C-alpha positions in Angstrom: -12.3 -21.2 95.9 -9.8 -18.6 97.3 -9.9 -15.0 96.2 -6.9 -15.3 93.9 -8.6 -18.0 91.9 -11.9 -16.2 91.9 -10.2 -13.0 90.6 -8.4 -14.9 87.9 -11.6 -16.6 86.8 -13.5 -13.3 86.6 -10.6 -11.8 84.6 -10.5 -14.7 82.1 -14.3 -14.7 81.7 -14.3 -11.0 81.2 -11.6 -11.2 78.5 -13.3 -14.0 76.8 -16.5 -12.0 76.7 -14.7 -8.9 75.3 -12.8 -11.0 72.8 -15.9 -12.9 71.7 -17.8 -9.8 70.9 -15.1 -7.5 69.6 -13.4 -10.1 67.5 -16.1 -12.5 66.4 -16.1 -12.1 62.6 -14.0 -9.8 60.6 -15.8 -7.4 58.4 -16.0 -8.5 54.8 -15.4 -6.1 52.0 -15.2 -7.0 48.3 -15.1 -5.3 45.0 -15.7 -6.7 41.5 -14.0 -5.1 38.5 -17.3 -3.7 37.3 -17.7 -1.9 40.7 -14.6 0.2 40.2 -15.5 3.9 39.7 -12.6 5.7 37.9 -12.1 9.4 38.3 -10.1 11.8 36.2 -6.8 13.0 37.6 -4.9 16.2 36.8 -2.8 14.2 34.4 -4.1 13.7 30.8 -5.0 10.0 30.2 -4.6 9.1 33.9 -7.5 8.0 36.1 -7.5 7.1 39.8 -9.7 5.3 42.3 -9.6 4.3 45.9 -10.3 0.6 46.5 -10.2 0.7 50.3 -9.5 3.1 53.1 -8.8 6.8 52.6 -5.4 8.0 51.6 -6.0 11.5 53.2 -6.7 9.9 56.6 -4.6 7.9 59.0 -4.6 4.2 58.3 -4.1 1.6 55.6 -5.4 2.4 52.1 -5.4 0.7 48.6 -5.6 2.9 45.5 -5.3 2.2 41.8 -4.2 4.3 38.9 -5.1 3.6 35.3 -2.8 4.9 32.5 -4.0 5.3 28.9 -1.3 4.3 26.4 1.7 6.8 26.6 0.3 8.7 29.5 2.5 9.7 32.4 2.8 11.4 35.8 5.7 13.9 36.2 8.2 13.7 39.0 6.6 13.9 42.4 6.9 12.6 46.0 4.5 11.1 48.6 4.9 11.5 52.4 4.3 7.8 53.0 6.1 4.7 51.7 4.1 2.9 49.1 4.0 -0.7 47.8 3.1 -0.5 44.1 2.1 -3.5 42.0 1.5 -3.4 38.2 -1.8 -5.2 37.8 -2.0 -5.1 34.0 -0.1 -3.7 31.1 3.4 -2.4 31.4 4.8 0.7 33.1 8.1 2.5 33.1 9.1 3.8 36.5 12.0 5.9 37.4 13.5 7.8 40.3 14.7 11.4 40.3 13.5 14.9 39.9 13.6 14.9 36.1 11.4 12.8 33.9 13.9 10.8 31.9 12.7 7.5 30.4 16.3 6.5 29.6 16.7 6.2 33.4 13.5 4.4 34.0 12.9 0.6 34.2 10.0 -1.2 32.5 7.8 -3.2 34.8 5.4 -5.8 33.4 2.1 -7.0 35.1 2.9 -8.7 38.4 6.0 -6.5 39.1 6.2 -4.8 42.5 8.0 -1.6 43.4 8.6 -0.1 46.8 8.7 3.7 46.8 10.1 5.1 50.1 8.5 8.2 51.6 9.6 11.5 50.1 11.5 9.8 47.2 11.2 11.7 43.9 9.9 9.4 41.2 7.9 9.4 37.9 5.8 6.8 36.1 4.3 6.3 32.6 2.6 3.8 30.4 4.1 2.2 27.4 2.0 1.8 24.2 -0.9 0.1 25.9 -3.2 0.7 28.9 -1.8 -0.2 32.3 -3.1 -0.3 35.9 -1.0 0.2 39.0 -2.2 -0.6 42.5 -0.6 1.1 45.5 -0.9 0.3 49.2 0.2 2.7 51.9 -0.5 4.1 55.3 -2.0 7.6 55.3 -2.3 10.4 55.6 -0.8 10.6 52.2 -0.6 13.1 49.4 1.3 14.1 46.3 3.9 16.9 46.0 4.8 17.7 42.4 8.4 18.7 41.7 9.5 21.5 39.4 10.1 20.2 35.9 
Protein backbone atom coordinates (compact mmCIF):
# COMPACT_ATOMS: atom_id res chain seq x y z
CA UNK A 1 0.00 0.00 0.00
CA UNK A 2 1.49 3.37 -0.97
CA UNK A 3 1.56 6.38 1.38
CA UNK A 4 -1.36 8.15 -0.34
CA UNK A 5 -3.66 5.18 0.16
CA UNK A 6 -2.49 4.70 3.73
CA UNK A 7 -3.12 8.41 4.54
CA UNK A 8 -6.58 8.24 2.98
CA UNK A 9 -7.39 5.06 4.90
CA UNK A 10 -6.29 6.62 8.20
CA UNK A 11 -8.33 9.76 7.47
CA UNK A 12 -11.47 7.79 6.63
CA UNK A 13 -11.10 5.58 9.69
CA UNK A 14 -10.57 8.60 11.90
CA UNK A 15 -13.64 10.37 10.51
CA UNK A 16 -15.72 7.22 10.92
CA UNK A 17 -14.62 6.97 14.55
CA UNK A 18 -15.43 10.63 15.23
CA UNK A 19 -18.75 10.42 13.42
CA UNK A 20 -19.68 7.19 15.19
CA UNK A 21 -19.12 8.61 18.67
CA UNK A 22 -20.26 12.20 18.14
CA UNK A 23 -23.36 11.39 16.13
CA UNK A 24 -24.46 7.96 17.36
CA UNK A 25 -27.91 8.61 18.78
CA UNK A 26 -29.61 11.98 18.99
CA UNK A 27 -30.60 13.07 22.47
CA UNK A 28 -34.26 12.45 23.17
CA UNK A 29 -36.39 15.00 24.94
CA UNK A 30 -40.10 14.84 25.45
CA UNK A 31 -42.76 16.63 27.44
CA UNK A 32 -46.28 15.59 28.26
CA UNK A 33 -49.03 18.19 28.76
CA UNK A 34 -49.04 17.42 32.49
CA UNK A 35 -45.29 18.26 32.63
CA UNK A 36 -45.78 21.87 31.53
CA UNK A 37 -45.10 24.34 34.35
CA UNK A 38 -46.86 27.64 33.62
CA UNK A 39 -45.50 30.88 35.10
CA UNK A 40 -47.30 34.18 35.47
CA UNK A 41 -46.29 36.93 33.07
CA UNK A 42 -46.49 40.71 33.59
CA UNK A 43 -49.78 40.69 31.64
CA UNK A 44 -53.01 39.86 33.51
CA UNK A 45 -54.40 36.47 32.49
CA UNK A 46 -51.30 35.53 30.48
CA UNK A 47 -48.95 32.70 31.47
CA UNK A 48 -45.72 31.57 29.81
CA UNK A 49 -43.45 28.54 29.74
CA UNK A 50 -40.33 27.46 27.89
CA UNK A 51 -40.64 24.03 26.31
CA UNK A 52 -37.10 23.72 24.96
CA UNK A 53 -33.92 25.80 24.85
CA UNK A 54 -33.48 29.20 26.45
CA UNK A 55 -34.87 32.34 24.74
CA UNK A 56 -32.27 34.49 26.56
CA UNK A 57 -29.34 32.50 25.15
CA UNK A 58 -28.02 31.84 21.66
CA UNK A 59 -29.78 28.97 19.91
CA UNK A 60 -33.15 27.50 19.06
CA UNK A 61 -35.97 27.73 21.60
CA UNK A 62 -39.63 26.79 21.85
CA UNK A 63 -41.93 28.74 24.18
CA UNK A 64 -45.67 28.76 24.84
CA UNK A 65 -48.04 31.45 26.01
CA UNK A 66 -51.44 30.67 27.55
CA UNK A 67 -54.12 33.36 27.33
CA UNK A 68 -57.16 33.42 29.61
CA UNK A 69 -60.36 34.54 27.84
CA UNK A 70 -60.12 38.22 26.74
CA UNK A 71 -56.51 38.62 27.96
CA UNK A 72 -54.00 40.45 25.79
CA UNK A 73 -50.42 41.56 25.29
CA UNK A 74 -49.94 45.20 24.27
CA UNK A 75 -47.84 46.23 21.24
CA UNK A 76 -44.24 45.08 21.48
CA UNK A 77 -41.29 43.81 19.44
CA UNK A 78 -38.77 40.96 19.65
CA UNK A 79 -35.18 41.05 18.32
CA UNK A 80 -35.61 37.68 16.57
CA UNK A 81 -37.99 36.37 13.93
CA UNK A 82 -40.57 34.04 15.45
CA UNK A 83 -42.72 31.30 14.02
CA UNK A 84 -45.95 31.27 16.02
CA UNK A 85 -48.60 28.53 15.92
CA UNK A 86 -51.98 28.66 17.64
CA UNK A 87 -52.19 25.32 19.45
CA UNK A 88 -55.67 25.75 20.94
CA UNK A 89 -58.45 28.28 21.11
CA UNK A 90 -58.48 31.35 18.92
CA UNK A 91 -56.31 34.48 19.02
CA UNK A 92 -56.45 37.81 17.33
CA UNK A 93 -53.12 39.08 16.15
CA UNK A 94 -52.29 42.46 14.70
CA UNK A 95 -49.34 44.51 13.52
CA UNK A 96 -48.62 48.09 14.51
CA UNK A 97 -47.72 50.25 17.46
CA UNK A 98 -51.33 50.71 18.66
CA UNK A 99 -53.55 47.97 20.06
CA UNK A 100 -56.46 48.01 17.61
CA UNK A 101 -58.56 44.87 17.32
CA UNK A 102 -60.28 46.25 14.21
CA UNK A 103 -56.90 45.88 12.45
CA UNK A 104 -56.23 42.42 13.86
CA UNK A 105 -56.92 39.08 12.23
CA UNK A 106 -58.45 36.09 14.04
CA UNK A 107 -56.38 32.91 14.00
CA UNK A 108 -57.94 29.54 14.94
CA UNK A 109 -56.07 26.51 16.32
CA UNK A 110 -53.60 25.27 13.73
CA UNK A 111 -52.92 28.71 12.23
CA UNK A 112 -49.32 29.86 11.82
CA UNK A 113 -47.98 33.42 11.90
CA UNK A 114 -44.44 34.54 11.03
CA UNK A 115 -43.40 37.64 12.99
CA UNK A 116 -40.26 39.26 11.55
CA UNK A 117 -37.66 40.60 13.98
CA UNK A 118 -38.34 44.08 15.38
CA UNK A 119 -41.88 44.21 13.95
CA UNK A 120 -44.43 45.88 16.27
CA UNK A 121 -47.35 43.55 16.99
CA UNK A 122 -50.01 42.72 19.58
CA UNK A 123 -52.00 39.63 20.47
CA UNK A 124 -55.09 38.76 22.47
CA UNK A 125 -57.53 35.97 23.22
CA UNK A 126 -61.14 35.85 22.16
CA UNK A 127 -63.80 34.71 24.63
CA UNK A 128 -62.04 31.42 25.41
CA UNK A 129 -58.62 30.23 26.55
CA UNK A 130 -55.92 29.93 23.88
CA UNK A 131 -52.36 28.64 23.69
CA UNK A 132 -49.72 30.04 21.33
CA UNK A 133 -46.42 28.27 20.64
CA UNK A 134 -43.45 30.27 19.36
CA UNK A 135 -40.17 29.04 17.89
CA UNK A 136 -37.20 31.34 17.43
CA UNK A 137 -33.44 31.62 17.61
CA UNK A 138 -32.13 33.54 20.62
CA UNK A 139 -31.03 35.55 22.22
CA UNK A 140 -34.51 36.99 22.32
CA UNK A 141 -36.44 39.43 24.44
CA UNK A 142 -39.45 41.72 24.46
CA UNK A 143 -39.52 45.50 24.11
CA UNK A 144 -42.85 47.07 24.99
CA UNK A 145 -43.97 50.04 22.90
CA UNK A 146 -45.58 53.17 24.26
CA UNK A 147 -49.34 52.87 24.32
